[in-house]
BABADREN-157263 format. One record per residue (C-alpha): residue number from 1; residue in three letters; x, y, z. Coordinates in nm, 4 decimals, decimal comma, always signed. Layout:
<nodes>
<n=NUM&res=ALA&x=X&y=Y&z=Z>
...
</nodes>
This chain:
<nodes>
<n=1&res=UNK&x=-2,1472&y=-0,7686&z=-14,8550>
<n=2&res=UNK&x=-1,8779&y=-0,6142&z=-15,0777>
<n=3&res=UNK&x=-1,7486&y=-0,9587&z=-15,1798>
<n=4&res=UNK&x=-2,1032&y=-1,0787&z=-15,2490>
<n=5&res=UNK&x=-2,1681&y=-0,7822&z=-15,4774>
<n=6&res=UNK&x=-1,8377&y=-0,8411&z=-15,6565>
<n=7&res=UNK&x=-1,9021&y=-1,2154&z=-15,6919>
<n=8&res=UNK&x=-2,2469&y=-1,1652&z=-15,8407>
<n=9&res=UNK&x=-2,1772&y=-0,8423&z=-16,0283>
<n=10&res=UNK&x=-1,8266&y=-0,7493&z=-16,1414>
<n=11&res=UNK&x=-1,6810&y=-1,1027&z=-16,1486>
<n=12&res=UNK&x=-1,9376&y=-1,2560&z=-16,3903>
<n=13&res=UNK&x=-1,9105&y=-0,9480&z=-16,6133>
<n=14&res=UNK&x=-1,5293&y=-0,9707&z=-16,6289>
<n=15&res=UNK&x=-1,5362&y=-1,3470&z=-16,6796>
<n=16&res=UNK&x=-1,7816&y=-1,3258&z=-16,9706>
<n=17&res=UNK&x=-1,5827&y=-1,0509&z=-17,1443>
<n=18&res=UNK&x=-1,2667&y=-1,2627&z=-17,1095>
<n=19&res=UNK&x=-1,4566&y=-1,5638&z=-17,2456>
<n=20&res=UNK&x=-1,5594&y=-1,3727&z=-17,5571>
<n=21&res=UNK&x=-1,1984&y=-1,2602&z=-17,6110>
<n=22&res=UNK&x=-1,0795&y=-1,6213&z=-17,5922>
<n=23&res=UNK&x=-1,3575&y=-1,7334&z=-17,8281>
<n=24&res=UNK&x=-1,2683&y=-1,4732&z=-18,0896>
<n=25&res=UNK&x=-0,9022&y=-1,5709&z=-18,0645>
<n=26&res=UNK&x=-0,9966&y=-1,9343&z=-18,1187>
<n=27&res=UNK&x=-1,2061&y=-1,8478&z=-18,4254>
<n=28&res=UNK&x=-0,9151&y=-1,6551&z=-18,5764>
<n=29&res=UNK&x=-0,6709&y=-1,9388&z=-18,5088>
<n=30&res=UNK&x=-0,9149&y=-2,1965&z=-18,6454>
<n=31&res=UNK&x=-0,9626&y=-2,0024&z=-18,9687>
<n=32&res=UNK&x=-0,5864&y=-1,9758&z=-19,0109>
<n=33&res=UNK&x=-0,5535&y=-2,3504&z=-18,9457>
<n=34&res=UNK&x=-0,8200&y=-2,4474&z=-19,2004>
<n=35&res=UNK&x=-0,6378&y=-2,2426&z=-19,4622>
<n=36&res=UNK&x=-0,3363&y=-2,4613&z=-19,3761>
<n=37&res=UNK&x=-0,5431&y=-2,7789&z=-19,4194>
<n=38&res=UNK&x=-0,6606&y=-2,8650&z=-19,0658>
<n=39&res=UNK&x=-0,9597&y=-3,1027&z=-19,0710>
<n=40&res=UNK&x=-1,2616&y=-3,0134&z=-18,8569>
<n=41&res=UNK&x=-1,2909&y=-3,3725&z=-18,7332>
<n=42&res=UNK&x=-0,9243&y=-3,3860&z=-18,6310>
<n=43&res=UNK&x=-0,9643&y=-3,0555&z=-18,4488>
<n=44&res=UNK&x=-1,2766&y=-3,1661&z=-18,2590>
<n=45&res=UNK&x=-1,1428&y=-3,5028&z=-18,1440>
<n=46&res=UNK&x=-0,7979&y=-3,3839&z=-18,0387>
<n=47&res=UNK&x=-0,9232&y=-3,0716&z=-17,8604>
<n=48&res=UNK&x=-1,1939&y=-3,2715&z=-17,6783>
<n=49&res=UNK&x=-0,9364&y=-3,5282&z=-17,5656>
<n=50&res=UNK&x=-0,7037&y=-3,2554&z=-17,4348>
<n=51&res=UNK&x=-0,9910&y=-3,0887&z=-17,2479>
<n=52&res=UNK&x=-1,0804&y=-3,4222&z=-17,0857>
<n=53&res=UNK&x=-0,7219&y=-3,4783&z=-16,9701>
<n=54&res=UNK&x=-0,6964&y=-3,1239&z=-16,8343>
<n=55&res=UNK&x=-1,0219&y=-3,1517&z=-16,6389>
<n=56&res=UNK&x=-0,9691&y=-3,5079&z=-16,5096>
<n=57&res=UNK&x=-0,7558&y=-3,4260&z=-16,2022>
<n=58&res=UNK&x=-0,9562&y=-3,1108&z=-16,1288>
<n=59&res=UNK&x=-1,2836&y=-3,3031&z=-16,1335>
<n=60&res=UNK&x=-1,1551&y=-3,5608&z=-15,8836>
<n=61&res=UNK&x=-1,0131&y=-3,2910&z=-15,6539>
<n=62&res=UNK&x=-1,3316&y=-3,0855&z=-15,6681>
<n=63&res=UNK&x=-1,5576&y=-3,3877&z=-15,6252>
<n=64&res=UNK&x=-1,3518&y=-3,5175&z=-15,3341>
<n=65&res=UNK&x=-1,3613&y=-3,1827&z=-15,1511>
<n=66&res=UNK&x=-1,7399&y=-3,1489&z=-15,1827>
<n=67&res=UNK&x=-1,8661&y=-3,5057&z=-15,1725>
<n=68&res=UNK&x=-2,0932&y=-3,4401&z=-14,8761>
<n=69&res=UNK&x=-2,2690&y=-3,1491&z=-15,0437>
<n=70&res=UNK&x=-2,3284&y=-3,2999&z=-15,3870>
<n=71&res=UNK&x=-2,6049&y=-3,5374&z=-15,4980>
<n=72&res=UNK&x=-2,5334&y=-3,8795&z=-15,6451>
<n=73&res=UNK&x=-2,4704&y=-3,8871&z=-16,0184>
<n=74&res=UNK&x=-2,7790&y=-4,0599&z=-16,1624>
<n=75&res=UNK&x=-2,9293&y=-4,1302&z=-16,5029>
<n=76&res=UNK&x=-3,1305&y=-3,8028&z=-16,5323>
<n=77&res=UNK&x=-2,8028&y=-3,6102&z=-16,5074>
<n=78&res=UNK&x=-2,6203&y=-3,8365&z=-16,7547>
<n=79&res=UNK&x=-2,9184&y=-3,8181&z=-16,9895>
<n=80&res=UNK&x=-2,9075&y=-3,4389&z=-16,9968>
<n=81&res=UNK&x=-2,5299&y=-3,4349&z=-17,0381>
<n=82&res=UNK&x=-2,5625&y=-3,6658&z=-17,3410>
<n=83&res=UNK&x=-2,8197&y=-3,4244&z=-17,4819>
<n=84&res=UNK&x=-2,5721&y=-3,1423&z=-17,4178>
<n=85&res=UNK&x=-2,3008&y=-3,3354&z=-17,6039>
<n=86&res=UNK&x=-2,5277&y=-3,3907&z=-17,9047>
<n=87&res=UNK&x=-2,6341&y=-3,0249&z=-17,9217>
<n=88&res=UNK&x=-2,2773&y=-2,9080&z=-17,8624>
<n=89&res=UNK&x=-2,1313&y=-3,1311&z=-18,1338>
<n=90&res=UNK&x=-2,3890&y=-3,0159&z=-18,3880>
<n=91&res=UNK&x=-2,3302&y=-2,6529&z=-18,2893>
<n=92&res=UNK&x=-1,9531&y=-2,6935&z=-18,3306>
<n=93&res=UNK&x=-2,0002&y=-2,8658&z=-18,6662>
<n=94&res=UNK&x=-2,2206&y=-2,5848&z=-18,7978>
<n=95&res=UNK&x=-2,0045&y=-2,3121&z=-18,6426>
<n=96&res=UNK&x=-1,6627&y=-2,4215&z=-18,7583>
<n=97&res=UNK&x=-1,7886&y=-2,5230&z=-19,1014>
<n=98&res=UNK&x=-1,9498&y=-2,1798&z=-19,1231>
<n=99&res=UNK&x=-1,6153&y=-2,0159&z=-19,0426>
<n=100&res=UNK&x=-1,4475&y=-2,2301&z=-19,3093>
<n=101&res=UNK&x=-1,6961&y=-2,1034&z=-19,5689>
<n=102&res=UNK&x=-1,6848&y=-1,7397&z=-19,4506>
<n=103&res=UNK&x=-1,4705&y=-1,5617&z=-19,1897>
<n=104&res=UNK&x=-1,4349&y=-1,5028&z=-18,8137>
<n=105&res=UNK&x=-1,5754&y=-1,1523&z=-18,8643>
<n=106&res=UNK&x=-1,8996&y=-1,2929&z=-19,0032>
<n=107&res=UNK&x=-1,9097&y=-1,5421&z=-18,7157>
<n=108&res=UNK&x=-1,8830&y=-1,2567&z=-18,4667>
<n=109&res=UNK&x=-2,1589&y=-1,0658&z=-18,6451>
<n=110&res=UNK&x=-2,3961&y=-1,3632&z=-18,6593>
<n=111&res=UNK&x=-2,3354&y=-1,4291&z=-18,2887>
<n=112&res=UNK&x=-2,5534&y=-1,1261&z=-18,2191>
<n=113&res=UNK&x=-2,8536&y=-1,3464&z=-18,2956>
<n=114&res=UNK&x=-2,7808&y=-1,5460&z=-17,9804>
<n=115&res=UNK&x=-2,9509&y=-1,3079&z=-17,7316>
<n=116&res=UNK&x=-3,2691&y=-1,3055&z=-17,9409>
<n=117&res=UNK&x=-3,2697&y=-1,6848&z=-17,9770>
<n=118&res=UNK&x=-3,2019&y=-1,7365&z=-17,6054>
<n=119&res=UNK&x=-3,4638&y=-1,4849&z=-17,4961>
<n=120&res=UNK&x=-3,7271&y=-1,6499&z=-17,7187>
<n=121&res=UNK&x=-3,6402&y=-1,9986&z=-17,5906>
<n=122&res=UNK&x=-3,6327&y=-1,8739&z=-17,2298>
<n=123&res=UNK&x=-3,9823&y=-1,7304&z=-17,2750>
<n=124&res=UNK&x=-4,1044&y=-2,0548&z=-17,4355>
<n=125&res=UNK&x=-3,9681&y=-2,2627&z=-17,1472>
<n=126&res=UNK&x=-4,1012&y=-2,0095&z=-16,8933>
<n=127&res=UNK&x=-3,7557&y=-1,9216&z=-16,7675>
<n=128&res=UNK&x=-3,8106&y=-1,5545&z=-16,8510>
<n=129&res=UNK&x=-4,1202&y=-1,3448&z=-16,7900>
<n=130&res=UNK&x=-4,2669&y=-1,1671&z=-17,0929>
<n=131&res=UNK&x=-4,4392&y=-0,8550&z=-16,9599>
<n=132&res=UNK&x=-4,4604&y=-0,6236&z=-17,2601>
<n=133&res=UNK&x=-4,5756&y=-0,3305&z=-17,0473>
<n=134&res=UNK&x=-4,2722&y=-0,3631&z=-16,8203>
<n=135&res=UNK&x=-3,9853&y=-0,1222&z=-16,8837>
<n=136&res=UNK&x=-3,7400&y=-0,4034&z=-16,8052>
<n=137&res=UNK&x=-3,8842&y=-0,6318&z=-17,0737>
<n=138&res=UNK&x=-3,8998&y=-0,3463&z=-17,3217>
<n=139&res=UNK&x=-3,5350&y=-0,2621&z=-17,2539>
<n=140&res=UNK&x=-3,4328&y=-0,6259&z=-17,3139>
<n=141&res=UNK&x=-3,6221&y=-0,6458&z=-17,6439>
<n=142&res=UNK&x=-3,5111&y=-0,3055&z=-17,7723>
<n=143&res=UNK&x=-3,1512&y=-0,3620&z=-17,6583>
<n=144&res=UNK&x=-3,1348&y=-0,6959&z=-17,8384>
<n=145&res=UNK&x=-3,2770&y=-0,5461&z=-18,1597>
<n=146&res=UNK&x=-3,0359&y=-0,2516&z=-18,1432>
<n=147&res=UNK&x=-2,7415&y=-0,4899&z=-18,0918>
<n=148&res=UNK&x=-2,8410&y=-0,6946&z=-18,3953>
<n=149&res=UNK&x=-2,8825&y=-0,3762&z=-18,6001>
<n=150&res=UNK&x=-2,5332&y=-0,2672&z=-18,5024>
<n=151&res=UNK&x=-2,3944&y=-0,6033&z=-18,6127>
<n=152&res=UNK&x=-2,5616&y=-0,5659&z=-18,9528>
<n=153&res=UNK&x=-2,4067&y=-0,2203&z=-18,9923>
<n=154&res=UNK&x=-2,0613&y=-0,3663&z=-18,9237>
<n=155&res=UNK&x=-2,1237&y=-0,6499&z=-19,1680>
<n=156&res=UNK&x=-2,2804&y=-0,4667&z=-19,4635>
<n=157&res=UNK&x=-2,1396&y=-0,1125&z=-19,4429>
<n=158&res=UNK&x=-1,7648&y=-0,0558&z=-19,4583>
<n=159&res=UNK&x=-1,7336&y=+0,3133&z=-19,5370>
<n=160&res=UNK&x=-1,3992&y=+0,4954&z=-19,5569>
<n=161&res=UNK&x=-1,0879&y=+0,3505&z=-19,3949>
<n=162&res=UNK&x=-0,9981&y=+0,4978&z=-19,0554>
<n=163&res=UNK&x=-0,6849&y=+0,2901&z=-18,9900>
<n=164&res=UNK&x=-0,5014&y=+0,1471&z=-19,2895>
<n=165&res=UNK&x=-0,3907&y=-0,2192&z=-19,2762>
<n=166&res=UNK&x=-0,0319&y=-0,3064&z=-19,1902>
<n=167&res=UNK&x=+0,0966&y=-0,5419&z=-19,4541>
<n=168&res=UNK&x=+0,3780&y=-0,6640&z=-19,2314>
<n=169&res=UNK&x=+0,1363&y=-0,7858&z=-18,9652>
<n=170&res=UNK&x=-0,1597&y=-0,8826&z=-19,1788>
<n=171&res=UNK&x=-0,2697&y=-1,2431&z=-19,1800>
<n=172&res=UNK&x=-0,5319&y=-1,3302&z=-19,4394>
<n=173&res=UNK&x=-0,8195&y=-1,4941&z=-19,2572>
<n=174&res=UNK&x=-1,0878&y=-1,4200&z=-19,5077>
<n=175&res=UNK&x=-1,2211&y=-1,6576&z=-19,7651>
<n=176&res=UNK&x=-0,9854&y=-1,7516&z=-20,0477>
<n=177&res=UNK&x=-1,0315&y=-1,5710&z=-20,3764>
<n=178&res=UNK&x=-1,2077&y=-1,8661&z=-20,5284>
<n=179&res=UNK&x=-1,4801&y=-1,8664&z=-20,2623>
<n=180&res=UNK&x=-1,8210&y=-1,7998&z=-20,4140>
<n=181&res=UNK&x=-2,1040&y=-1,5879&z=-20,2801>
<n=182&res=UNK&x=-2,3009&y=-1,9099&z=-20,2377>
<n=183&res=UNK&x=-2,0452&y=-2,0447&z=-19,9906>
<n=184&res=UNK&x=-2,0544&y=-1,7153&z=-19,8034>
<n=185&res=UNK&x=-2,4335&y=-1,7386&z=-19,7689>
<n=186&res=UNK&x=-2,4131&y=-2,1045&z=-19,6661>
<n=187&res=UNK&x=-2,1519&y=-2,0118&z=-19,4076>
<n=188&res=UNK&x=-2,3798&y=-1,7424&z=-19,2665>
<n=189&res=UNK&x=-2,6729&y=-1,9838&z=-19,2453>
<n=190&res=UNK&x=-2,4586&y=-2,2457&z=-19,0706>
<n=191&res=UNK&x=-2,3434&y=-1,9847&z=-18,8206>
<n=192&res=UNK&x=-2,7048&y=-1,8835&z=-18,7553>
<n=193&res=UNK&x=-2,7926&y=-2,2475&z=-18,6863>
<n=194&res=UNK&x=-2,4917&y=-2,2712&z=-18,4544>
<n=195&res=UNK&x=-2,6144&y=-1,9874&z=-18,2353>
<n=196&res=UNK&x=-2,9675&y=-2,1234&z=-18,2331>
<n=197&res=UNK&x=-2,8241&y=-2,4510&z=-18,1058>
<n=198&res=UNK&x=-2,6027&y=-2,2612&z=-17,8599>
<n=199&res=UNK&x=-2,9128&y=-2,0962&z=-17,7152>
<n=200&res=UNK&x=-3,0768&y=-2,4365&z=-17,6653>
<n=201&res=UNK&x=-2,7487&y=-2,5661&z=-17,5206>
<n=202&res=UNK&x=-2,7496&y=-2,2825&z=-17,2660>
<n=203&res=UNK&x=-3,1049&y=-2,3687&z=-17,1578>
<n=204&res=UNK&x=-3,0193&y=-2,7377&z=-17,1071>
<n=205&res=UNK&x=-2,6905&y=-2,6524&z=-16,9320>
<n=206&res=UNK&x=-2,8782&y=-2,4304&z=-16,6871>
<n=207&res=UNK&x=-3,1091&y=-2,7221&z=-16,6029>
<n=208&res=UNK&x=-2,8075&y=-2,9515&z=-16,5560>
<n=209&res=UNK&x=-2,6471&y=-2,7069&z=-16,3131>
<n=210&res=UNK&x=-2,9705&y=-2,6966&z=-16,1157>
<n=211&res=UNK&x=-2,9602&y=-3,0772&z=-16,0792>
<n=212&res=UNK&x=-2,5874&y=-3,0987&z=-16,0091>
<n=213&res=UNK&x=-2,4324&y=-2,7646&z=-15,8975>
<n=214&res=UNK&x=-2,0675&y=-2,8570&z=-15,9541>
<n=215&res=UNK&x=-1,9299&y=-2,6796&z=-16,2598>
<n=216&res=UNK&x=-1,5966&y=-2,8607&z=-16,2987>
<n=217&res=UNK&x=-1,7475&y=-3,2087&z=-16,2565>
<n=218&res=UNK&x=-2,0260&y=-3,1350&z=-16,5053>
<n=219&res=UNK&x=-1,7849&y=-2,9930&z=-16,7622>
<n=220&res=UNK&x=-1,5535&y=-3,2933&z=-16,7193>
<n=221&res=UNK&x=-1,8423&y=-3,5353&z=-16,7771>
<n=222&res=UNK&x=-1,9421&y=-3,3279&z=-17,0818>
<n=223&res=UNK&x=-1,5878&y=-3,3398&z=-17,2242>
<n=224&res=UNK&x=-1,5487&y=-3,7121&z=-17,1487>
<n=225&res=UNK&x=-1,8811&y=-3,8069&z=-17,3099>
<n=226&res=UNK&x=-1,8048&y=-3,5765&z=-17,6016>
<n=227&res=UNK&x=-1,4690&y=-3,7436&z=-17,6612>
<n=228&res=UNK&x=-1,6157&y=-4,0938&z=-17,6412>
<n=229&res=UNK&x=-1,9052&y=-4,0149&z=-17,8753>
<n=230&res=UNK&x=-1,7090&y=-3,8038&z=-18,1255>
<n=231&res=UNK&x=-1,4154&y=-4,0462&z=-18,1559>
<n=232&res=UNK&x=-1,5825&y=-4,3063&z=-18,3851>
<n=233&res=UNK&x=-1,7694&y=-4,0347&z=-18,5776>
<n=234&res=UNK&x=-1,4570&y=-3,8288&z=-18,6435>
<n=235&res=UNK&x=-1,2404&y=-4,1306&z=-18,7253>
<n=236&res=UNK&x=-1,4930&y=-4,2529&z=-18,9830>
<n=237&res=UNK&x=-1,5575&y=-3,9056&z=-19,1260>
<n=238&res=UNK&x=-1,1873&y=-3,8264&z=-19,1697>
<n=239&res=UNK&x=-1,0422&y=-4,1290&z=-19,3465>
<n=240&res=UNK&x=-0,7179&y=-3,9612&z=-19,4512>
<n=241&res=UNK&x=-0,4574&y=-4,0922&z=-19,2063>
<n=242&res=UNK&x=-0,2173&y=-3,8108&z=-19,2909>
<n=243&res=UNK&x=-0,4674&y=-3,5589&z=-19,1578>
<n=244&res=UNK&x=-0,4266&y=-3,7054&z=-18,8088>
<n=245&res=UNK&x=-0,0524&y=-3,6379&z=-18,8059>
<n=246&res=UNK&x=+0,0165&y=-3,2991&z=-18,6464>
<n=247&res=UNK&x=+0,3216&y=-3,0841&z=-18,7058>
<n=248&res=UNK&x=+0,4521&y=-2,7920&z=-18,4986>
<n=249&res=UNK&x=+0,2536&y=-2,5264&z=-18,6826>
<n=250&res=UNK&x=-0,0585&y=-2,3135&z=-18,6379>
<n=251&res=UNK&x=-0,2836&y=-2,6231&z=-18,6432>
<n=252&res=UNK&x=-0,1105&y=-2,7706&z=-18,3369>
<n=253&res=UNK&x=-0,1277&y=-2,4344&z=-18,1599>
<n=254&res=UNK&x=-0,5014&y=-2,4127&z=-18,2361>
<n=255&res=UNK&x=-0,5735&y=-2,7598&z=-18,0968>
<n=256&res=UNK&x=-0,3727&y=-2,7011&z=-17,7781>
<n=257&res=UNK&x=-0,5292&y=-2,3567&z=-17,7360>
<n=258&res=UNK&x=-0,8774&y=-2,5021&z=-17,7799>
<n=259&res=UNK&x=-0,8082&y=-2,7932&z=-17,5436>
<n=260&res=UNK&x=-0,6776&y=-2,5807&z=-17,2571>
<n=261&res=UNK&x=-0,8759&y=-2,2608&z=-17,2947>
<n=262&res=UNK&x=-1,1847&y=-2,4393&z=-17,4264>
<n=263&res=UNK&x=-1,2135&y=-2,6313&z=-17,1004>
<n=264&res=UNK&x=-1,1721&y=-2,3062&z=-16,9077>
<n=265&res=UNK&x=-1,4467&y=-2,1437&z=-17,1156>
<n=266&res=UNK&x=-1,6771&y=-2,4379&z=-17,0474>
<n=267&res=UNK&x=-1,6244&y=-2,4069&z=-16,6712>
<n=268&res=UNK&x=-1,6845&y=-2,0313&z=-16,6799>
<n=269&res=UNK&x=-1,9999&y=-2,0752&z=-16,8891>
<n=270&res=UNK&x=-2,1333&y=-2,3430&z=-16,6532>
<n=271&res=UNK&x=-2,0634&y=-2,1195&z=-16,3538>
<n=272&res=UNK&x=-2,2190&y=-1,8126&z=-16,5185>
<n=273&res=UNK&x=-2,5261&y=-2,0067&z=-16,6308>
<n=274&res=UNK&x=-2,5742&y=-2,1385&z=-16,2783>
<n=275&res=UNK&x=-2,5223&y=-1,7954&z=-16,1226>
<n=276&res=UNK&x=-2,6916&y=-1,5651&z=-16,3747>
<n=277&res=UNK&x=-2,8904&y=-1,7745&z=-16,6220>
<n=278&res=UNK&x=-2,8851&y=-1,8196&z=-17,0015>
<n=279&res=UNK&x=-3,0109&y=-1,4725&z=-17,0976>
<n=280&res=UNK&x=-2,7269&y=-1,3013&z=-16,9094>
<n=281&res=UNK&x=-2,4682&y=-1,5242&z=-17,0790>
<n=282&res=UNK&x=-2,6132&y=-1,4722&z=-17,4265>
<n=283&res=UNK&x=-2,6118&y=-1,0916&z=-17,4089>
<n=284&res=UNK&x=-2,2318&y=-1,0913&z=-17,4111>
<n=285&res=UNK&x=-2,2250&y=-1,2405&z=-17,7609>
<n=286&res=UNK&x=-2,2629&y=-0,8990&z=-17,9296>
<n=287&res=UNK&x=-1,9308&y=-0,7954&z=-17,7744>
<n=288&res=UNK&x=-1,7482&y=-1,0500&z=-17,9897>
<n=289&res=UNK&x=-1,7730&y=-0,8404&z=-18,3047>
<n=290&res=UNK&x=-1,6171&y=-0,5424&z=-18,1251>
<n=291&res=UNK&x=-1,3442&y=-0,7692&z=-17,9905>
<n=292&res=UNK&x=-1,2906&y=-0,9243&z=-18,3356>
<n=293&res=UNK&x=-1,2510&y=-0,5818&z=-18,4947>
<n=294&res=UNK&x=-1,0093&y=-0,4688&z=-18,2222>
<n=295&res=UNK&x=-0,8017&y=-0,7885&z=-18,2369>
<n=296&res=UNK&x=-0,7913&y=-0,7672&z=-18,6162>
<n=297&res=UNK&x=-0,6474&y=-0,4172&z=-18,6030>
<n=298&res=UNK&x=-0,4054&y=-0,4764&z=-18,3145>
<n=299&res=UNK&x=-0,2767&y=-0,8295&z=-18,3838>
<n=300&res=UNK&x=-0,3478&y=-0,8937&z=-18,7518>
<n=301&res=UNK&x=-0,2936&y=-0,5504&z=-18,9017>
<n=302&res=UNK&x=-0,6430&y=-0,5402&z=-19,0536>
<n=303&res=UNK&x=-0,8017&y=-0,2155&z=-19,1644>
<n=304&res=UNK&x=-1,0539&y=-0,0382&z=-18,9432>
<n=305&res=UNK&x=-1,3498&y=+0,1054&z=-19,1346>
<n=306&res=UNK&x=-1,5954&y=+0,3767&z=-19,0388>
<n=307&res=UNK&x=-1,8800&y=+0,1243&z=-19,0632>
<n=308&res=UNK&x=-1,7139&y=-0,0950&z=-18,8029>
<n=309&res=UNK&x=-1,6818&y=+0,2002&z=-18,5656>
<n=310&res=UNK&x=-2,0426&y=+0,3177&z=-18,6129>
<n=311&res=UNK&x=-2,1805&y=-0,0368&z=-18,5885>
<n=312&res=UNK&x=-1,9791&y=-0,1060&z=-18,2730>
<n=313&res=UNK&x=-2,1181&y=+0,2085&z=-18,1082>
<n=314&res=UNK&x=-2,4752&y=+0,1073&z=-18,1963>
<n=315&res=UNK&x=-2,4078&y=-0,2459&z=-18,0769>
<n=316&res=UNK&x=-2,2653&y=-0,1221&z=-17,7462>
<n=317&res=UNK&x=-2,5734&y=+0,0915&z=-17,6825>
<n=318&res=UNK&x=-2,7991&y=-0,2112&z=-17,7262>
<n=319&res=UNK&x=-2,5700&y=-0,4277&z=-17,5170>
<n=320&res=UNK&x=-2,5715&y=-0,1887&z=-17,2217>
<n=321&res=UNK&x=-2,9486&y=-0,1481&z=-17,2494>
<n=322&res=UNK&x=-2,9878&y=-0,5208&z=-17,1820>
<n=323&res=UNK&x=-2,7255&y=-0,5094&z=-16,9056>
<n=324&res=UNK&x=-2,9191&y=-0,2230&z=-16,7441>
<n=325&res=UNK&x=-3,2432&y=-0,4211&z=-16,7692>
<n=326&res=UNK&x=-3,0882&y=-0,7278&z=-16,6039>
<n=327&res=UNK&x=-2,9364&y=-0,5161&z=-16,3240>
<n=328&res=UNK&x=-3,2658&y=-0,3361&z=-16,2605>
<n=329&res=UNK&x=-3,4512&y=-0,6697&z=-16,2638>
<n=330&res=UNK&x=-3,2214&y=-0,8160&z=-15,9993>
<n=331&res=UNK&x=-3,2546&y=-0,5073&z=-15,7805>
<n=332&res=UNK&x=-3,6331&y=-0,5082&z=-15,8069>
<n=333&res=UNK&x=-3,6711&y=-0,8780&z=-15,7364>
<n=334&res=UNK&x=-3,4183&y=-0,8859&z=-15,4537>
<n=335&res=UNK&x=-3,2763&y=-1,1858&z=-15,2755>
<n=336&res=UNK&x=-3,6212&y=-1,3138&z=-15,1716>
<n=337&res=UNK&x=-3,6874&y=-1,4503&z=-15,5222>
<n=338&res=UNK&x=-3,3738&y=-1,6630&z=-15,5386>
<n=339&res=UNK&x=-3,5615&y=-1,9847&z=-15,4689>
<n=340&res=UNK&x=-3,8374&y=-1,9064&z=-15,7156>
<n=341&res=UNK&x=-3,6296&y=-1,8242&z=-16,0218>
<n=342&res=UNK&x=-3,2852&y=-1,9717&z=-15,9646>
<n=343&res=UNK&x=-3,2130&y=-2,0127&z=-16,3341>
<n=344&res=UNK&x=-3,2190&y=-1,6472&z=-16,4259>
<n=345&res=UNK&x=-3,1547&y=-1,4388&z=-16,1195>
<n=346&res=UNK&x=-2,8743&y=-1,4177&z=-15,8681>
</nodes>
């Protein structure tokens, strides 16, 4: 019983927090790499290829150990995986282009729209019950709105400096001086589209895991199809042959980091979506802005402003309100509803 509670409670929570830390680190590295001239198309193709190679032996080992318990891979599964690849590629295009035009901090702030998008889509696809008189539903809605409000405070209100920046550690990851306000707005819009697509991606991924409950195999097929489909697109979009030559610098580190840890993130997301559902996964997005602020201060020597502290507190309150609602929902429904709502409840 203790292991079951840990597996369905503490373990998903810890895994999702770690995933957000890795994601923020990737955004920071990617921004640094683009300032050094890394092409988005080079990044996508190389990182996808590395992820495929990393997952290849694991997929065969996992598939071989569970062959008897897994269904045959058929066209409905492949069809949904191809849809996942299309949505994922578009989301990455919008997301990383948005970071190029703005900053990782803005990306972390905009990610707070993900719970709202996912909750709306889950209600539309009848994966989440909308009972406005229920305290659980009210907590989810209010918590999501409070989280978004906290993100806006972090983004638009700086206030006095609490911790001054360390010039010796500081790495400029913000937009170059020549960047216009128009590019900043475009970057924000692209990031908003990314998280709308991510919400749809989470819904489709949950359906895929219901058809084929093998996280590593599904993620491998996703990476393989993504590499095959993105290869001709990226090669045609990036015609500069010099851009495909990598040197031992931050760009190479970013690609390797994305290839190895990106595949790990994909497996964790697939597992969490299968175990907890898309709404649970999306509510961890607000944590990224807190993590981004903390990593900026600790590793990059960025300044910490009063607005960031106040916004993070507000954001955390909203985040834990949704966590409380999900925990209370699972306790009230109990294990007897597992077969009825497998996409959202443990």
